[in-house]
N, C-alpha and C positions, 0 to 999 in steps of 0.2 A: 410534483412541483419542486423546482430547484430552490434551495435556500441560500442566499448570499450572506455570508457572515463576515467577510473581510479577512482579517488576520486570524491565524490559528490561535485558539485560546481554550482554557479549561471550561468544560461544560459538565455540570453535575449529572444531568439526565440526558445522555446522548440520544436515547430513543425519542425524546421530545423534538429533536431536530432532524434526525435521520431514522425513520421508522424501520427501514430495511437496509441491512448492511451492504449487500451487493448492488441493489437497485438505487439506493440513495447515497450512502456514505462513500462507497468506492467511486461512483460516478462523480460526486462532488470533489473528492480528493484528486481525481485525475484531470480536473479542469486546469488549464494552463496557469492561472494565477495561484491556485491552491497548491499545485505541484511546485511552483517556484517558492512559495512560502515554506513548504516542507523541505525543499533543498536547502534553503537558508537555515532552517532549524537544525538540520543534521550536518550541515557543513559540507555537503557533497552535492554538486550539481548533477541532477539526473534528468534524463530524457525518456519519456514514456514510450515503450514499445507496444504494449497492449495491456488491456485489463482482463481479469478473470482468465489468466493464462495457465494452461495445463503444465504441470510439473509432475511427471510420474502419475501416481494415482490421485494426486491432489491438484487444486488450483491455487495460484497466488493471485492476490487482488490486483497488484500492479507489477508488471515486469518492465524493467527499465535498464538503461545503459548510462554509466557514469560518463559525463562529458570529459573529453581530454584523455581518458585512459581506456575507454571502451569496455571497462569492467561491467559485467552483467550483475544486476541486483534484482531482488524481489522484495515486495512488501506485502505482508499478510495483515489485514485488519481484522479486528474482532471487537464488536461493541459490547460483548459480554465476557469479561475477563475470566469468569469461572470456567469457560469452555475453551480457553486459549491453549489447546493441545496441538493444533495443526502446525504451528511453527516448528515444533520438535519433530513432527512427522515429515516435514519438508527437508530437513537437514540431510538425511541419507540419500534423498532422490534429487538433490540440487545439481548433480553433474549433468543431467539431461540438457539443461540450458546453460551449462558452464557458469553457474552463478558464483560470484566472488563475495557478494554482500547479501545478507539476509536480514530483513528488518521485521519486527513485530510492532504493531501500533494498535 
């Protein structure tokens, strides 16, 4: 079941809204309105290319292109900050998709 929250805001218990990161949170974030809010928040207009995109031995949750520049970017989400090691693992393998921007959320 999709949850409509409107604007991005701080939520203390993320799992109460998105039980599964890839199946719930990533899909929600990739929705047009939510991606537009993310773009506004980071100050970079991004256009979604694909979700759960392979980069070397890892997947990034959102693979996107920056509007106007064509720079490739990826966003790795993690609802459990204690296990946020994947972003560092992606750095050496980002050349495969010619990534210029790498975000962790």
